[in-house]
Structures are given as C-alpha cells and as structure tokens.
N, C-alpha and C positions, 0 to 999 in steps of 0.2 A: 421195270414198271411191270404191274400183272395185266395191264390192258396193251393190247397190240393196236396202234393206231394209224398203221401203214394201210397199203393195199391187201386186202385180205385173199382174193381169189389168185393173186402172184404165191403166197403160202399155199395154197391148195394145189396149186400147180406145181410146186417144189416138193409138196411134203404129203399130197394126196388129200382124200376127204378127211376133213374135220367138221363135224357134226354141230359140236357144240361152238365153234368158232363161227361159221356161217352156213347158210342154208342153200346158198347160189352156187352155181353150177359153172365153171369157166368155159368159156368159148374155144380156147386154145388148149390143146391135151398135152402137148410139150411144156418142160421145165422154161421158166422164164431166164432173159439174159441175153446177151448181144449175139449169142453163138443160134437162135434160132432153134429152127424144129430140129427132130434128130438126124444124124449123117444118114445118106442113103447107102445101098449096098457097095460094096466096095471105097467107099469112102474111109477116113481116120474115125474110129471109134474114141466115145468119151473115157477118160480116166476111170479104172473103177474106184470105189469107194474103198478108204481101208478099213479096219476093225474099229478104229476109234471114231471116224468118221459115221459108218451106221448108227453106232451107240448114241452119237450128238445128235442126230437126226431124230432117232425114234424118240430121245429125253424132250427135243424141241418139239414135235407133236403133241406128245401129251401135257407139255406145260402149256402150250397155245391154244389145245382143244378145253383145258380147262379153266385158261385165263389167271392163274397163278403164277406166283413170282419165284425166283429160282431158290430163294430160302424156304419160301413154303413146301417146295416139291422135294426138298432134301429133308426136312423134316416129317414129311409123310413116309421117304424111302425107311427112313431109320424107326420110325413107329411100324412098318410094314416088316422090317427084318426081324423085329423082336414078337412078331406075332408067329402063331403056330401055321404049318402048311406052307404053301407056296408062296414065296414074298411078293412076287408079281402079281398073281392074281389078289393078294389082299390089299396091295397098294390102289389097285384098280377099284376096289371095294370100297376103301376109305374116301377116295375122289369121289363118288357116285354118292356118296352118305352125306356130304355137303348139302346146305341147303339151298344154296343156289343151282345145283345139278338136279336135286330133287323137283323144284320148280320147273325147271325147262323139262325134265323127262316125264311132268305130270304135262306138259302141253299148253303150260300156261304162258311161255316164252318161246320163239322161235330160234333162241339161241341163248348160251349161257351168259353172257355179257347182258342180254336183256334182262334174265330173271335175277341177277345179282342188283340189277336196278331197280325191278320190284322189290327186293329186299332190302335195299338199303333207305328207299322212299317209304317203309313201316307199312306196305301193303300185306307180309305173311306173317302168318300166325304160327307158334308153335304151342300144343297143347293148352290154345287160348290166351297165349301170351305173346307179344309182340317182337319179334326177333329181328334186328335190322344187322345180322352181321351175317355175310355169306358164305364165309368159311364155316359156320356153326356145323358142328357133327352130328347130325339127326339118330337118333337110337329107334332099334327096332319097338314096334308100338305107339312112335310119337304120329299126333296127327295133326297135320299141316293144313292152313286154310288160308286160301287168299281172298282178299277183300278187295272189291272195285276192279276186278279183272276177268274176262271172260274165257272158259278154256275153249281151244280151238275144235269143235265136236269132229270134224273133218280127218283129224290127225290120225295117226297110228294108233291102236291100243295101247294101255298103258302095259309096262312093263310086270313081269309077274312080284316085284318085290313091292310093287304099290297097289292100292286099291281104292278106287274110288268110293266111299262113303254115300249111302242115303239116308233118307229120314228114317227108315225102317231096318237100318243095318246093326243096329244095337237096341235091344229092349230096354237093358237095363241102365243105360246113362243117356246122356241128351248130348246128341252130336248134329255138328251142324252139315249140311246136306252139301255135297260137293265136295267135301273137304278129300285129302290123300290120307290114307293112312298104311305107314311103313309095315309091313308084315315080315319082313324077311331080309336078309343081306343079297345084294344083287346076284345076279347069277351071270356070272362072265360071258357065256354064249349069248346074252342080250346086250351087250355094251356093242355098238356099231364102229365105233372107231376100232380101225385097224391097226392094231400096234403089236409089238413084240415087246413085251415089259420085263421078260428078263434081260434083255439090252440095257435097258435103263437101270435096275438093280445093278447089274454089272459096271455101268458107267460110274454109280456112286460107291463102287466098292472099298476106295479108298478114304472117301470122307464119311460113310454112313457108320 
C-alpha cells in the first residue's frame, strides 16, 4: 500500500520527523513499545541495530515520508543509479520533482497525502493541462497552478527551485497569478527530511 493508515505519531517517535507524513509533534519523545522510556543509568541498554537494520530504517523513512510503494521506490533507485553524480542525491531530487511533492512544497497542502488528494481530485494543472497523477514527474520550466485551493500565506518561504508567479512575472506570455514555476532541480540542503540516502542505495544494491 502507498498510504499508511495507522497511527502516524508512532512512526515519528520510532523513525524521527517525517514532514511529508504529518506536521504534528508527538508528546512522548521515546520510541513506542511495551518497554516504555529509555533505560536509566546503570540499567541494561537496548541492543544496537545491525547494518541491515540501519539501512532498512532509512528506507522506511523515505518511503513513508513520500507515501510511495516498495515497487515505486525500487524503480526510483534504479533511475537514480543510472544518473550522473551521487545516486543518493539524485534519488531525493527525483522524489522532490513528483507533482504531489511540489504541491506540498508550495504550501498548498500540509502533508504529501493531502497534496496527493488535491491532484487526484483534479485541482492541479501542469502547463494549463489538468494532471491527476500524483507520481507525475515535473520538469524544469513547468508551470503548476492549483484551482479552488488557497495557499497558506503564513507558511515558510518557497524553496529556491520553485517560484511564485505574479501577473507581471512574464510580459511575453499569459501567466496565471499564484502559479508555481519550477526553475531548477531541488537543492538537497533545502530538503528538511533528515535521512542518509546512501544507505538506501546500499539497501537496494542487489536489486537495482
């Protein structure tokens, strides 16, 4: 399944902050489970995670944050390995260029799941054409416009690879005011998800 339907805050407590999954903050800081809070000084500590366990955890972070299936992630990893430069960084860029992610990063939705719903309901246009496929890969110089949805003006500023268009942004062509212009690939430093993407590439090394 591409969507996680269980308690999201438990995932945040176990895996760390997942901005694309939920914007809520858990009240408890320790991991969920029957063992409760972390052990005090002198008590037996939890078993360290294996290398496989660390890679699996990073893979789960990425998949749950972007709301994609196992097969979709594997296909993205295969594309990233064929690209030039760092495969891990290119993997993040491919995911950030998904249409639902761009709607989310433009602050028209509070989570990627909410952005996916806007796309599937036909509220999003790419270059003045309705696109209802959340996994649609946007390209540089694409113009994304959202109908019947108000952007959260109090939210953080747009990342550098996106530009909010105004009526006087382009004098040579007709532009919808408030549309989002994709001006470049995303800068990895601006992705708020804390993840070690190299471990994900290593996790799929035998399959990709």
